[in-house]
C-alpha positions in Angstrom: 0.0 0.0 0.0 1.4 3.4 -1.0 0.9 6.1 1.5 0.6 9.7 0.3 -0.5 12.9 1.8 -4.0 14.0 0.8 -4.3 15.3 -2.7 -4.5 19.1 -2.6 -5.1 21.8 -5.1 -2.6 24.6 -5.7 -4.2 27.9 -6.7 -1.8 30.0 -8.8 -2.0 33.5 -10.3 0.1 34.4 -13.4 2.2 37.1 -11.7 5.9 37.7 -11.7 7.5 38.9 -8.5 10.9 40.4 -8.0 12.1 37.0 -6.8 11.0 35.3 -10.1 12.6 38.2 -12.0 15.9 37.6 -10.1 15.7 33.9 -10.9 15.3 34.6 -14.6 18.3 37.0 -14.6 20.4 34.4 -12.7 19.6 31.7 -15.1 20.6 33.9 -18.0 24.1 34.2 -16.6 26.9 31.6 -17.3 27.2 29.0 -14.5 29.4 26.2 -13.5 28.5 22.5 -13.9 28.3 20.4 -10.7 28.6 16.8 -9.9 28.2 14.2 -7.1 31.9 14.2 -6.8 32.5 18.0 -6.1 33.1 17.4 -2.4 35.2 14.3 -3.1 38.1 15.5 -5.3 40.2 12.3 -4.7 37.6 10.1 -6.5 39.1 9.0 -9.9 36.4 8.9 -12.6 36.8 6.4 -15.4 38.1 7.8 -18.7 35.8 7.6 -21.6 32.7 7.1 -19.4 29.4 7.6 -21.2 26.9 9.9 -19.5 23.2 9.5 -20.3 21.1 12.7 -20.7 18.3 13.4 -18.2 16.2 16.3 -17.1 14.6 17.2 -13.8 12.0 19.8 -13.1 12.1 22.3 -10.2 8.5 23.4 -10.1 7.9 26.7 -8.3 4.4 27.2 -6.9 2.7 29.8 -4.7 1.4 28.8 -1.3 0.0 31.3 1.2 1.4 34.2 -0.7 5.0 32.7 -0.8 6.9 30.8 -3.4 7.7 27.2 -2.7 9.4 24.3 -4.5 7.7 21.0 -5.1 9.8 17.9 -4.4 9.0 14.2 -4.3 9.7 11.4 -1.9 10.5 8.3 -3.8 8.6 5.1 -3.0 10.4 2.9 -0.4 9.6 -0.1 -2.6 11.8 1.1 -5.5 15.1 -0.7 -6.2 17.1 2.4 -6.7 17.2 5.3 -4.2 14.1 4.2 -2.2 12.7 6.8 0.1 15.0 9.6 -1.1 14.0 13.1 -1.9 14.1 14.0 -5.5 12.9 16.3 -8.3 10.4 15.0 -10.7 12.3 13.9 -13.8 14.2 11.2 -15.5 16.2 10.2 -18.5 15.6 11.6 -21.9 13.8 9.2 -24.2 14.0 9.0 -28.0 10.6 10.7 -28.2 11.7 13.7 -26.2 12.8 16.8 -28.2 15.4 17.6 -25.5 16.1 17.4 -21.8 13.6 20.1 -21.1 10.9 18.1 -22.8 12.0 15.1 -20.8 11.7 17.0 -17.5 8.2 18.2 -18.4 7.0 14.8 -19.5 8.3 13.1 -16.3 6.7 15.7 -14.1 3.4 15.1 -15.7 3.8 11.4 -15.2 5.1 11.5 -11.7 3.0 14.3 -10.0 0.3 15.0 -12.6 1.6 18.5 -13.5 0.1 19.4 -17.0 2.8 20.7 -19.4 0.7 23.6 -20.6 0.5 25.0 -17.1 4.3 25.3 -16.8 6.4 28.3 -17.7 10.1 27.4 -18.1 12.3 30.1 -16.6 15.6 28.6 -17.7 18.0 25.8 -16.9 21.0 25.4 -14.5 24.3 24.0 -15.7 24.3 20.2 -15.9 25.0 17.9 -13.0 26.8 14.6 -13.3 25.5 11.9 -11.0 27.3 8.9 -9.6 25.0 6.7 -11.7 26.4 8.2 -14.9 23.7 10.6 -15.8 24.2 14.2 -17.1 21.2 15.9 -15.5 19.9 19.3 -16.7 17.9 21.0 -13.9 14.9 22.9 -15.4 13.6 25.8 -13.3 9.9 26.5 -14.0 6.9 28.5 -12.6 3.6 26.7 -12.3 1.1 29.2 -13.6 -2.3 27.6 -12.8 -3.8 25.4 -10.2 -3.5 21.6 -10.6 -4.3 18.5 -8.6 -1.2 16.7 -7.5 -1.4 13.0 -8.4 1.6 11.0 -7.2 2.5 8.2 -9.6 1.6 4.9 -7.9 4.6 2.7 -7.2 7.2 5.4 -7.8 6.2 8.5 -5.8 5.3 8.1 -2.1 4.7 11.7 -1.4 4.8 15.2 -3.0 5.6 18.1 -0.7 6.5 21.8 -0.8 9.5 23.5 0.6 9.7 27.3 0.9 11.8 28.6 -1.9 13.6 31.0 0.5 14.8 27.9 2.5 16.5 26.1 -0.4 18.0 29.3 -1.9 19.6 30.2 1.4 23.2 28.8 1.5 23.3 29.1 5.3 20.7 26.2 5.5 23.2 23.7 3.9 25.4 21.3 5.8 28.1 19.0 4.6 27.9 15.4 6.0 29.5 12.1 5.1 29.1 8.4 5.1 31.1 5.4 3.9 30.2 4.2 0.4 32.0 1.4 -1.4 34.8 1.4 1.2 35.5 5.1 1.1 34.2 8.1 3.0 32.1 10.3 0.8 31.0 13.9 1.5 27.7 15.4 0.3 25.4 18.4 0.9 22.3 18.2 2.9 19.5 20.8 3.3 17.1 19.5 6.0 13.5 20.8 6.1 11.2 19.6 8.9 11.0 15.8 8.6 12.6 15.8 5.1 16.2 14.9 4.7 17.2 16.4 1.4 20.7 15.2 0.4 22.8 13.8 -2.4 22.3 14.9 -6.0 19.1 16.8 -5.1 20.8 18.9 -2.4 23.9 19.4 -4.7 21.7 20.8 -7.5 19.9 23.0 -5.1 23.2 24.2 -3.7 24.4 25.0 -7.2 21.2 27.0 -7.7 22.1 29.2 -4.6 25.5 29.8 -6.2 23.8 30.8 -9.5 21.7 33.4 -7.6 24.7 35.3 -6.3 24.9 38.8 -7.9 27.9 39.4 -10.1 
C-alpha cells in the first residue's frame, strides 16, 4: 500500500514577483556545472565514461502568498534510491525533443503536472551523477492550479519547501558516510521531517551559487 498525503489543489496567479525576475536573470548568466563528486576530489572517474542525458524539473508554486518548490519522496519499494527526496524527472527518451521536454514529461507522469501550465524560466548548468547521468535542472513556474497525483509505485509523497529555504546557502550542511569502502561527503539541506541530500541537495546548492549577484 502506497501512502501519500491528501491530494491538494494549488491555486496560482500568473504574476511575476521580484524573486522570479531575479531567478530569470540568474539563469541567463553563465554558470558552473556540478557533480556528485564535487566534495570528493580524490575520486578517480573512469576515462571515456558515457553519460546519459536526463532532465529534472524544479516546479515553483505559490502557497499562502509565498513561493515554494515542489519535491517528491521516492517510494520505499523502489530498487534504486528508495525513500530519497528527488525532483520529478528522468532520462531523456528518444521521443523527447530535448532534456527540457523530458523533464516536463516526467513531471506530468510523476506528479500530474500538466505541461501547458508550466512556464520554463531557464536551466541550470548540468549535474553529473554517480549513476552516470548528465542531468539538466529545469527551473519552472507553475502558472495555474492543478491537482497533485503521485504516480503509484514510484512516488510516495509530494511536498512543498519554501523557496527561500532552499535558496539560502546558510541552510546547507556537509555530511559524510562510507560508500564502497570510502568516506564520501555530500550536501544536505534539511527541512522539517525531510532529509534532502545527495544529487538533489547538490543541484539546489548550485542554484544558490547561481543566484549570487555578479
